[in-house]
TORLO-198555 format. One record per residue (C-alpha): residue in three letters; x, y, z. Coordinates in steps of 0.1 Angstrom, whole numbers, plus 5000, padded with zeros to 4 digits. Each point is the difference from the previous one (the first is absolute). Example, Ala and Ser with C-alpha at 12.3 -4.5 7.8 and 13.67 -1.06 7.14 Angstrom:
REM TORLO-198555
ala512349555078 ser501450344993 
END
This chain:
REM TORLO-198555
met118456193166 arg496649985016 ala501449765027 arg502750255010 phe497550285007 leu497749775019 phe502849885021 leu501650335010 pro496950165017 val499649695022 leu503650035010 val499750375007 leu497049945022 ile501849745021 leu503150215005 ser498050325006 gly498149835027 tyr503249905018 lys501550354995 asn496950175015 ser500149785031 thr503650085007 cys499550374995 ala497350045027 gln501250215029 ser497149985024 tyr500549655013 gly501549815029 leu498949825033 gly499050215030 phe500549855035 glu497350045027 ser501850085032 phe499250105036 glu496750174989 val498549654999 val500149695024 gln502849754996 asp497949764979 lys499350274974 arg503650114994 thr501749944966 gly502749754992 leu501649884968 asp501649664996 leu502249964969 ser500449635006 pro496649875012 asp500549644988 gln503749955004 thr503250195007 leu502250184974 cys503449844997 phe503350154987 asn503449854992 ser501750334991 asp499950375009 phe496550135000 glu498150335006 ile496550105010 ser498950364991 phe496750185004 glu498550354999 met498250135031 ser498550315016 phe497950085030 leu496250075001 ala499450335016 asp497950105030 arg500149675018 lys500349945038 asn503349825004 tyr503049934978 phe501849705013 gly500649654988 tyr501549764975 ile500450114964 val501449664988 arg501149685018 leu502249734984 ile500149675019 glu503149794990 asn499549625002 asp497350065027 thr502750095025 arg501250354996 asn498150334992 ile501350304981 asp497750295005 val499750354986 leu497850195025 tyr498950365009 asp500450135035 asn498350335005 ser501050065037 asp501450345009 ala503149835016 val501549914966 thr501250214972 gln500349744973 his496549854997 phe500549734974 lys502049705014 val501249664990 val499749725025 ile501749674997 gly498949735024 asp499550175033 arg502550274995 phe500150344983 ser502550024971 thr501950324994 ile497750084971 ala497850295009 phe498850284978 asn497350264993 ile497950104970 pro499150374999 glu496650055014 ala498750184969 asp501149714978 leu498849745024 tyr496350124998 ser499950144964 lys502349794979 trp500849644992 asn503449915017 lys502049714987 ile501849775025 arg502449724989 leu501249725023 leu502949814985 phe501549675013 asn503649954989 lys501149645008 lys503550044988 gln500750315020 lys497849875029 thr498250335003 ile496550154998 ile499750334983 leu497050245002 ile499650284975 ser497650285005 gly500150294976 ser503650094994 lys501249855033 ser501249655006 tyr500749815033 arg501949685005 tyr500049745028 pro501749665004 phe497649714992 lys500849644994 ser497549774984 gly500149644990 glu500949864966 lys496449964991 ser497650225020 cys496249994999 tyr497950305012 lys496550095010 met499550364988 leu497350195018 phe498950365001 gly497950175027 ala498049785024 thr501549655000 arg498449685013 tyr502749744995 lys501149755027 asn501850185029 phe500750314978 thr496450145004 thr499650385004 thr497150244995 asp502150315002 val499850164966 pro500450374990 pro497350164978 met501949974968 lys499549924963 leu502249774979 arg500549924963 asn502449864975 val501649735021 val502849834981 ile502349715008 ser503249954980 glu502749745001 asp503550064985 gly498750334986 thr497149844981 arg496450065008 lys498449685013 tyr496750125015 tyr497950324996 trp496850095019 pro498750344988 leu497149995025 asp497750154973 glu496749865011 met496550125006 ser498649735023 gly500649655014 asn502849855022 lys502249884971 ala503050214989 pro501149864966 glu503749954993 met500950104965 leu503149794990 ala499849655015 gly496349975011 arg500950005038 asp496950195011 ala500150175035 phe497250015025 thr498850305020 asn497550025028 asn497950315007 pro501350184969 leu499550374993 trp500550014963 ile501150354989 lys498649974965 lys496549945015 met500450325020 his500650194968 tyr496949874983 asp497449925025 trp498450285019 gln500149925037 pro496950105021 leu501450185030 lys497050125020 thr496250024997 phe497850185025 val496750185002 leu499450355013 gln496850185010 gly499050274976 pro501950124969 ala503849994997 arg502750154977 val503649884994 thr503450154994 cys503649885004 asp503450125013 gln501849834971 ala503550095014 gly499349845034 gly497749734988 asn497050105021 val496449974987 his497750255017 ile496249955001 val497950295011 ser496749935016 arg497650225019 asp501549945034 ser503449854995 leu503149984979 ile501249654993 ser503649964990 tyr501349674985 arg503849954995 ile500649774970 ala503449885011 thr499149885035 ser496249954996 gln499450225031 met496750185002 thr499350295023 phe496850195008 thr500150365009 pro496650135013 his499150364992 ala497250255002 pro497249924975 gln500950104964 ser497650044971 ile500649754972 phe498050054968 met499649774970 asp502250214977 asp502650095026 gln503749914993 val502849965025 leu503650084992 tyr503249955020 glu502950234995 lys503449895013 ser501650355002 leu497250125023 asp499449675017 lys496350064998 val496949824986 phe497650244982 asn496349934998 ile498950184968 his496350094999 ile499850064963 asn496450094998 glu500250235031 arg503350144987 lys501649975034 val503049805014 thr500749875035 ala503449875011 phe501049735024 asp503550065016 leu501749665005 lys502250155027 thr497250155022 arg497549734988 thr497350264996 trp497950174973 asn500350374996 arg496250044997 asn496849834991 glu497650104973 pro496150005002 asp497949764980 ser499350104964 thr496650014984 leu501449944965 lys502249704995 thr501649774974 his501050254974 phe503549874995 leu500049625006 his503249824991 ala501850324992 asn503950004999 lys502350195022 phe503650085006 tyr502250245021 ser502350244982 lys502950095023 pro501350314980 asp496850195005 ser498849825032 ala496749924984 ile497649704996 tyr498749954965 leu496749814993 leu499149894965 gly496749874986 gly497449805018 tyr496349904996 gly496850105016 his496350084992 leu500249824966 glu502950214988 tyr503749934995 lys502450285010 ser502950164983 asn500650245029 val503650075011 gln499850135036 lys502850145021 tyr500250045038 ser502950215012 leu501149895035 gly501750325008 ser497150234993 gly497249755005 thr498450114967 trp498249784976 thr500250074963 asp498449874968 leu502750024974 pro499050134966 lys500149744971 lys502950084977 asp499549704977 thr497549724991 val502449715006 phe498549915034 thr496549884993 pro497449955027 arg500649675018 tyr500349805032 leu501549665008 ala503350114987 ala503449945016 leu502450285009 gly503650015011 ala502050305011 ala503350074982 lys502550274996 gly498350324990 gly496549865002 ala498249674996 tyr499249734975 leu496449894995 ile498749704980 gly496749874989 gly496650035017 tyr496450014989 gly498050304988 ser498850194970 thr501150294979 thr497150225013 gly500149875035 lys496349894998 gln499549645010 ile497149974976 leu502150104970 asn502249724987 pro502249915031 arg503149804992 asn503349875014 trp503150224996 tyr503449844994 asp502250314997 leu503150095020 leu500150365010 phe502550225018 phe498850305021 asn502650275003 val499750195032 lys502150294989 asn497850104970 gln496949815011 thr499549824967 phe499649644989 lys502149834974 arg498949684983 ile502849755000 tyr498349714981 gln496949804995 leu499849635008 glu498349774976 thr496449925009 pro500149665018 ser497749714993 glu498550055034 asp499650355014 phe501550095033 val500350295024 phe502750075026 ala500650015038 asn500550355013 ser503850035000 met502949874980 val503649955009 ile502450214979 arg503649894993 glu501450304982 asn503649875000 glu498849694982 gly497450184978 ser497249775012 phe496950005021 tyr497949735019 ala496350025003 leu497049775010 ile497349944975 his496649835002 pro496849984979 lys497350255009 asp497049794990 lys500449725025 phe499449975038 asn502149695008 thr503150094982 ala503850025005 leu502750265000 gln503049944977 leu503350185002 ile501550134968 arg503450154991 gly500150264972 ser502350264985 leu500050375006 thr501050064964 thr498649734977 pro496649834999 gly499649655013 tyr500049815032 val500449655015 thr498149845029 val502149905029 gly499249815032 ser496949805008 gln496550145004 ile498550155031 pro496349925007 tyr497950325000 gln496450085003 phe499350314979 leu496850205008 asp501050334984 thr499450275027 gly499949735028 ser503649874993 phe503550154997 ala503449854992 asp503450155002 leu503749914992 tyr503150105019 tyr503749905002 asp501749945033 gln503550134994 his501249845033 ser499149644993 his500050034962 arg496449894996 phe497050114981 val497050055022 ala496349984989 val497250115023 thr496349944993 leu497150175018 asn496449854996 lys496950155015 leu498049735019 asp496549995014 lys499450175034 asn502250294989 gln503349815003 thr503250004979 arg502149694994 val503750084996 ala502449754983 ile503750054996 tyr502349794977 ser503750024991 leu502149884971 tyr503850004999 ser501850204974 pro500949944972 pro496749834992 leu500149714976 ser497749944970 ser498349664996 ser502449924971 gln503050055024 val498449785026 asn499249724976 val503350004983 gln501549745022 glu497249764990 gln500850084964 ala503749955005 gly499749685020 thr503049875018 gly503650094993 lys500449694979 gln498350194972 leu503050234998 trp502149704990 ile497249884977 gly499950354985 ile503850004995 ala499949664983 leu497250124978 leu502050314991 val502949794989 leu497749774980 ala498450314984 gly503350134990 gly501049674983 phe496549974984 ile500250354985 leu503549944987 tyr498849674984 leu497050184984 arg502350284986 lys502249744984 lys497049824985 thr498150314988 pro500950184968 ala501450355004 lys497150164982 ala497749885029 glu501950195026 leu497650304999 pro498550055035 thr502050225023 glu497749955030 pro497749715010 gly496550074988 glu501150284975 val497850014969 ile502049974968 pro498950244973 ala498849844968 pro502250054970 glu497450214982 met500050275028 asp501850324991 glu503250105017 ala498450285020 ala497549765015 val502749755009 ser502050285016 asn497150115021 arg499249655012 gln503649935011 pro500349985038 val501750305016 lys502749945025 ile500550275026 lys503050025024 pro498950085036 ile501150335014 pro502949935023 gln499950105036 leu503750085001 asn501550354994 ser496550124992 ile497650285007 leu496349894994 leu497450284998 phe497049804987 gly498049865029 asn501550075033 leu503450195000 gln502849755005 ile503850064998 phe502549715000 asp503850025004 asp502649794982 gln499449725025 gly496349984994 val499350165034 glu497050245000 ile501150335014 thr496750194996 lys499550035037 ser503350195003 phe498250304986 thr498150225024 pro496750144986 leu501750334991 leu503149834985 lys497749774980 glu498050304985 leu503350184993 phe501449694983 leu496949964978 val499950374990 leu503649984989 leu499649664983 leu496950094980 tyr501050354990 ser503449864989 thr498649704981 arg497150184983 arg501450354998 glu503350195003 gly499950025038 ile498550235025 ser500950355011 ser500650115036 glu496950224998 lys497849724988 leu501449775028 lys499050275026 glu496650024984 leu499449635003 leu501749915033 trp500650315021 phe497350244988 asp499350105036 lys503650105007 thr501950324995 ala502650014973 asp502949955025 ser498249735019 ala499149824968 arg503650024989 asn501349855033 asn497349724999 arg501049924964 ser503749985008 val499549785031 asn497649764983 ile502049974968 ala503149915021 lys497949735018 leu498749874967 lys503549974986 thr500949785030 val497149774993 leu500749994963 asp503649885007 lys498449665004 leu499150004963 gln503650114989 his499050104965 cys497550285009 thr501250355008 ile498650355004 ser501350304981 lys499350364991 glu502450044971 thr497450154975 gly498450235025 tyr497349745006 trp500049745028 arg500349664984 leu500249645010 asn502649844978 val499549624996 asp502349774981 his497349794982 glu502649734991 his500249915037 ile496650115014 leu496749904985 ile497150255003 asp496649864988 tyr498850364993 ala503050054976 leu499149674983 tyr496450124997 leu501150334985 asp502249834974 leu496949814988 val497450284999 ser502250294988 gly499450124965 lys496449875000 arg501049734976 thr498049684994 leu501549735022 thr500649644990 lys498349715018 gln503249935018 glu500250365012 val496450005011 ser500749705021 glu503150165014 leu497950315009 ala497449785017 asn502749825019 ile501250345014 thr496650125010 lys498749675015 arg501550085034 gly497350275003 ser499250364991 phe502850265000 leu501350065035 ala496849865014 asn500850065036 gln501350354996 glu497750305002 tyr501450354993 glu498250284981 trp503050064977 leu499949634991 asp496550014985 ser501250134967 phe502649724996 lys497449745009 ser497550154975 glu502750004972 val500949645007 ser496349884998 asn499350194968 glu503249894983 ile499449635009 val496550004987 asp501050184968 ala502849754994 tyr497749715004 leu497350154977 arg502650084973 tyr501049645000 ala496449884999 thr499350204969 ser503049864982 val498849644999 asp496949824989 ile497749835026 ser500549674982 asp503850025002 asp500249955038 pro496650035018 glu501349845033 phe502850265004 leu497650294991 ile497749885028 arg503050035024 leu500850334985 ala496550135007 asn500349895036 tyr503350195003 ile498250314989 phe497149955024 tyr502649995029 phe500850374993 asp496650114985 pro497049785010 val497650194976 asn502250014969 glu497549944972 glu502649904975 ala501349725023 met496549885006 thr499349984963 leu503349834993 lys499349735027 cys496449944988 lys501249964964 ala502849765010 leu497749795022 ala497449994972 his502749894975 leu500849715023 gly496349915002 lys499850105037 his496850214995 ser498749975036 met503350135013 ala499950294975 lys496550085013 ala501249995036 thr502950234991 leu497550264985 glu497749975030 asn502850055025 phe501350304980 ala496550164998 arg499549965038 glu503450155007 tyr499450284975 ser496650095016 arg501649995035 ile502850244991 tyr498250244976 gly496549985014 glu498549934966 glu499149684980 phe502449864973 asn497849994969 lys501649754977 asp498949644996 met502049704990 pro499450034962 glu501150375001 val503249905019 leu500949724977 his499550204968 ser501650325012 
END
């Protein structure tokens, strides 16, 4: 029995390594083109040592796309040379005189095969091209997308080919005309059976491993795509006289650096840099600059002076200059964002004169007024070196360094909380708290928000080192945790003498990092870096080394077959009474344990919530039709709110009256206007709901209701209500099912409506109560590991729940993990003090004996 469980994990590791390598999406070979001299252009030779020969019908297929923002698109995609005498070429001709840009050339003549790939697909998608050689029918067939093209072609009984992509240097078939393209998943099949496969999934080197037969290809001047998704590429470094500040037009991909006498603009896609001289402009240490696309202006925000100047990118002039200030550096490393609904710039936090700030300041562009907003909560503690990203309805802010009092002398610390600032009601909401890392870190000034994905990207670095590095992380907007992605960027951190920021170039799909460092002689060094999206983690990059060559696939399959036979053999040899484990590594209860303990220790199996005919309200709102297609974006903001009102009031209550609907959605309308708006929008909503088929709107009872056939449509909120209704004590299985529902995130995490607050509050309270009822129904010794997880579930909704802290400490102590129990108490006390402004006065003995 022991041998079986030692053998299976090894097998799983081998096969999982192969699976991960094949699942990677950010890979391929990029081709250097007319941007470089002929000697530096990229070529790929599938047969560097000898030709590839075929006796029967064969096919070569590959996926390709074009690299954007290059000078010239012309040249050879692939060239097949038959018996060193005849060429078969697929090339791209970008001249205006032709309408079909992809062509097939045989020898020195054009064939009749000519086609196009839609421009949007050509630059943003992988496009598969298949070239089939049919010896019996004496034809060559090209398939692109759903279209196929046929042309007469006679080959010998046995034909041997050189197969070359891009720039070719072979005998008298040499060419350096290559379009700026990228290539991956090259496959050669004979008689319908795969014979060779080159994924082009490399990070470095000139060898492109072949996965089936060991016929490795050779590439010169390679531009490996995976490397571009992991290694930050230094784009430009230059030195300016005097201080400088940075912002970015993320839609257009232009980084703007503001200095005292010029605006420097650097375009990421083309590496073009322009200098625009202007009248001298005051630049202070705590100034921030901000570009707003809708206004096409760069704003220089003098936070300490409470004034804003604007540079118009059309007229290339500042609207005014401001005099020097006698008081400076009050708000170093503050965060800022522009709010379009109220045309205002918001500034949060900062540092100066030995104090951390919790100020929230607002500058209204229309009136030119500067306002200190009143504090409505204590969630946003004084801090600087945090990261902020604008989002719908406000901005997310994470981390930083500060203290609860704002005084630098009184217990400064790192913050690791994710907050959301709501512009409408000007309040902060705490989303979650990251676990304290082994090495503290702070953040670059901005983070990139991906609301549709529920994620963010930010740059982190330690605060206590001068020669350090910036590291990109990806985190969730709903659940704590993060992963590091991409390589590190060298960074010299000198607190007030340095600045780092992160942007996302939507045009070239690249992350952009900019560092500013103050030098001697009153100079600023500017460095710009880029990283292609999606960025890869080190584990994704190294997976090909773990997986090895494609031969491991066959080794893995052979091992799998052997494992199956081995397990069957063991089952025949092992008495039935020994067949106790249900999972590898499961601990078998001793015979003397009571039945309750055995039941609690049994592994719980949870079915995943299907993304098919489903409405998911925990985490980000997602709606899937019966084909598994997400239709959430079919809802306009108003239709989405109307849908949620009807769904929640129908699921939780008896429905909603017309009067209540008016109060929630059309409170500013007259009765007639509200009635008309309701009729029009309900009709629109019915049209959208037709995609769900089993979801209708009615008013049969006098209340508006959303009638859902729960046999055909799954609603996670309805599943949740089934579990918590009646305030009964759940089983371990039901607790796990409840955790499975809520693990996507808090209830409607990305929806903010005043009427929704009561629903969210009910959900949080009910979940915590359900978990605590279960905790009180079992002894710590029955299942301490599960109770630790249960306490963590509670902390997600209530980070200062004393009962959960006590439960976790007792369970950890029962397992002998006393240092972890102590850390749990200390973290709880720190969070308790931060939220309530008073010390938590229980020590460990009191907690363990309570």
